N, C-alpha and C positions, 0 to 999 in steps of 0.2 A: 311733493305735498301728498300727505296721507289722506285718505278718504275719509270724509266726514262720516259720523255714525248715522244709521238709518233711523227715520222717524218711528219705525216700528219698534226699534230698541228703545227709543225714549219714552214710547206709549207704555211698553212693558215694564218701565222703571216707575213711571208716574202710576201705574196701575198697582204697584208694589210687588212684582213679581220676582224682584231681586231681594234676597235674604240679608239679614244682619249678620250671617255667617262671615262676610267679607271683612266684619270688624275685627276679625281674627288677625288681621295684617296691620293693625294699628301699633305704633310704637308702645314700648312700656316703660321707657326711660329716655331722657335726653343726655348724650354725651358730650364730649369736647366738640366745640365748634371746628367746622372743616375750614374756616376761613373765608368764606363769602356765601352770599345767597342771591340768586338769580330771580327777579320778579317781573311779570307782565303787569302793567297797571295803566289805570287811566291818568290822562294828564293832569297834573297838579296833585296826585294822590301821594307822592313820595318826594317830599322836598329836602334838600339839604343846606338850604340858605342861599342858593346861587341866584335866584330871583329876588329875595329878600331875606336879608340876614336873620330878621326876626323868626322866620319860618323854616325851621331845621329840626326834624325828629329823625334825623339819620346819623348825624355825626356822633351824637352821644351814644347811640345803640353800638356803631362800629368801634368806638373807644373801649366799651364796656365789655363787649363779647368777642371783639377780634373778627367780627364777620363783616367783610366788605359788601356793601349794598350795590348791586348792579341792577339797573331798571331798563326795561324795554317798554316804550309807551304804545299802547294800541289805541285805536280810534274808534273801534266798533266791537261789539260782542262777539261777531262772525270772525274778525281777526283774532281776538283772544283764543276761540276755539281752534282756529288754524295753527296758531303758535303752540298751543299746548299739545295739539296732536303731532306736531313736528317734533317736540321734546327740546330738552336742553334748558329748561327753566324749572325752579323750586316751586314758585308761588305764583298765583294769578288773582287779581282783584275782580272776580266774576261777578256780573250781574245776573238778575234772574232769568234772563232768556238765553243764558249761556250755562249757568251752573249745572243744571240738570242733564243737559247734554254732555258735560263732562263726566258727571257720575256714570250716566249710561254707558259712555265710551270706555269706562274705567281707566280715564286718564289722570284721575285724582283719587287720593287715597282718604279712608276714614281717619279722623282726628281724635287723638284720645285727649278729651278735654280735662280729664284729671291731670295731665301734665302742664296745662296752662292755668297759671295762678291767678290771672285777671278773668278767667271765664265767669266767675260768679258775679261780676260787676255789669255783664251785658243785659240791655234792656229785655225784660220778659217777653216783650212782643217780637223779638227777633231770635231768642235763644232756640227756639224749636221751630224755626219758620220752614215752610214746605219747600223752599227753594235751595235749602242746604241740608235737610234733614230727611232721611229715607229709612223707613222702619225703626225709627229711634236712633239711628246712626247718624252722627254729624261729620259732614265731608267739608268743614272749613268753619271759620269763625266770620261773625259779622263785622263789618268795617264801618261803613258810612250809609247813609239813604238820604232820600230827598226827591223832590218833583221835578219834572221836566218843565220849566216854566215858559211863559210868553215873555220873551224880551223885546222891548220895544224903545223908540226914539223919542224922548220928552218933548223935543222941539216940534216934532211932526204931530204928536197927539195932544201936545197943549196940558192943561191941568187935569183933563178927564182921561183916566187911563183906559185902555181897552178892556172891556168886560166879557169878551167872548174870543173863541177860536175863529170866528168868522173872518177876521181881518187877514188870516193867512190861507183860509180855504176859498173864500169867494172873492171875486173880483169887485171892487168896490172904489169909490173916491174917499180918499183918507182926510182927516181934519186939516190938513194942509192944502187941501184943494186939488192934490194930484192923485192919480191911480196908483193902487198897490201893485200893478202888473210890473214885475221885474224888480220889485223892491222888496220882496219876502223870501223866505228859506225854508226849507223843510229838512229834516234829518236824513242822512244818507244811510239808512239801514232798514230791513224789512219789517223790524217790529215797529216802525213808524205807522203801519197800517192800523195798529192799536189806537193811536192817536185819532186817526180818522173815524174809527168805530166808536171811539168815546164820545166824540163831537156829536156823532150821528144818534147815539142814544138819547141825547137831549133833543137835537134838531129834528129827527124824524123817530118819535116815539112808537109809530105803527110797525118799525121793524122789530121791536121786542128785543133789542140788545140788552143783555144783562151783563156779559163779562166781554170786554173788548179782545179777550185772548182766546176766546171760545165762540167762534162764528160760524152759523150755518152758511149754505151757499147763497141764500138770499141776501143775507146781512153782509157777507164777505163780498158779494158784488157790488153792492151800494158803496161799501167802503173803497173799492178799487175805482168804481166811477167817480167818487168825489176827489180821490188823488189824481186821476186823468185830468179832471177839470184843473185841480191845483197847479199841474204841470205847467200850464200856461202862464202861470203867476210867478213861478218860481225862478230866481236869478241863478241860485246856486243851490245844489244839496249839500248841506255842510257835514262833516263828519270829523274834522280837525278844528279843535277849539281855538287854536292860535289864527288859523284862516278865517274863522267866523268873526272874531274880534276886528280884524283888520277889515273884513267886509263892512262892518258897523261904522268904522272910522273913515274908511276911504272909498268904498264902492257904493254908497248911497242906499245900503240895506238898513231898512226901518223896523221890521217886525219879523220874528221867527220863534220856533221853539228853541229851547237853549237849556243850558244848565247854569245854576247859580254861580258856578266858577267864572263862566266869561260875564256874566253881569258885574262880579267883584272886580275882574281885571279892568274892564272898561270904565267902571265909577272910579277906581283907583288912578286911572288915566285921565279923570276929568272929563270923560264923555258923557253927553246927554242920554243916557240910558237908565231904564228902571225894568222892573219885571212884575208879574202878576200871576197868580193862578185864576184862570177864567172861571165863569159861572158853571161851565160844563164839567169842571174839575181837572185832573192832569194825570197823564201817566207818570210813573217815576221808577226810581231804581234802588234797590237794597243790595248792597254789594258785599260778597264774602270772599275772604282771603282763603283760597283753597291750595293743597299741596299736591304736586304733581305725584302720580302713582310711583314714577321712577326718579324722585328727586334726588340730584347727586349729593345735596347738602342738607340733609333732614334736620340735623342738630341746629344749625343756623336757622334753618326756616322755622322750627317750632320756637326758637327764641325771638324771632321776629313775630310770629303769632302772638306771643305773649306781650311783647313791647306794643304791638300794634293796637292792644286792647288797654294800655295805660291812659288813665284818664287826661293826663297831661298830652299826650300824643293825639288822643281822640280829639280833645278840643281844639288843638293846633290846626289838624287836619279840617274841622269843621269850620274854622275860622277863616282858613285860607281858600277853601273849595266853596264855601257857603252851603254845606251838606249839614246834615243832622247827625251827632255822633251815635255809635252803637252802644255806648256806655253813659248813662244819664248822669254819672257823677262829673262828667267831663263840662256839664253845663254850668258847674260852681266854680267859682274863683280862678277862671282862665281869663288872664290878661288881655289874650288876642281876641278871645270869642266874646267877652263881655258878659254882664249879668243877662242881658236879654237875647243874647246871640241865638240860643237854641230856639226860643220862641220865634225870633224874626226868620229863622232858616225853615221853620216847619215843624218843630216838635210835635204840636198838638194837631197837625192835620194828617197823622198817619192813616186814620180812617177814611180819608177824602182822596187818598192816591191809588191808583190803579197800577201795582208795581209790575215791572216787566216779567214776563213769564213765557217760556217756549210753548207756542201753541201746538197741541197734538189732536190726533184724528178722534179718539175716543174720549168724549167730553161728558160733562154732567147732562147737556142737553141732547145727548145721544151721538150723533156724527157731526164732527167740525171739521174745518179746513185746517190742514196740517201745515207746519212750519216750511216744508219744502215748497209748497205752493207758494206761500208768503214771500219766499225768497225769488222765485222765477218771475212772478207777477210783478214785485215790485221794481225788479231790474227792469222789466218791460215798461213800467210806468215812468221811470227816471229817463229810459230812453224814448219816451215820446209814442210808444206803440200802443 
């Protein structure tokens, strides 16, 4: 396993010390496909109809381009970074807490958007987003975005949906008369510290938290203390979407942070679950398809980048995953997504989401706790230390 990039390098990147000269490495044309494209992706992001024949945005691409799509599913952003560091992949659907680390480590290459026909259709809120754009150079194409929702069991909570993250952070008696201890989950990833910080932003305004990814020592300590208390409640820290859906079905879990993907899977299975964005707001993800700096199949990769931005593909992914497409045109006339699908999935809630971002030491408020501390401390929290 290769060594992860240093936080110092990430800070230098975010502060703009890398120059746009790196853009000279961009491809200037797309040649004949190499026969395959290897992608690291979140579960549910690349479907070929094996789970449901209606959801297939791979087979047509393969037939049209001759590029066989091979997918390696990753459960966390840290796993994605590790896999890209190891190499052997062409593309990765990186969230904002991984994308700049990949750029700083020079594991991904700049993208020539002029070679991507569907680029112009991208949501203007995403085209130049800071998690994939450095000094006006793009290091990927937006894919999908959405919130980390509070998923809950409707039989336990009854007609009144939970309106706060209280239910997963504090010990309490739930509406069914039983304690929440052992019946809630938390995300198995250091970036979850931001969920605690976002909750404290409202619950303890005296801390003065403005950005859940830019925490001073006092704010950070409060978030860690909250998570240590939560440890006593958590039955399992989840990172595998399939395992979490099984836990809700068979293991008595009734509330947890989750992705719309799991909500959709459970509802399709007629399970009593629903989801909300609580009053404190939610963290979220805006994912970017990025190309490895040493991609073995760059032509097929560019073909996939363009295909991934096709309105039909975007709408189908959003319908399957419960996400919001990066291409607004996908919100119209998609049989799977429906006329109100984008609204349901949160198209109008962009400003209410605190999107995942890698914490760095140098921040707007001065000095903040960097990501390497988040990693070590969250491992300790999960271990009960």
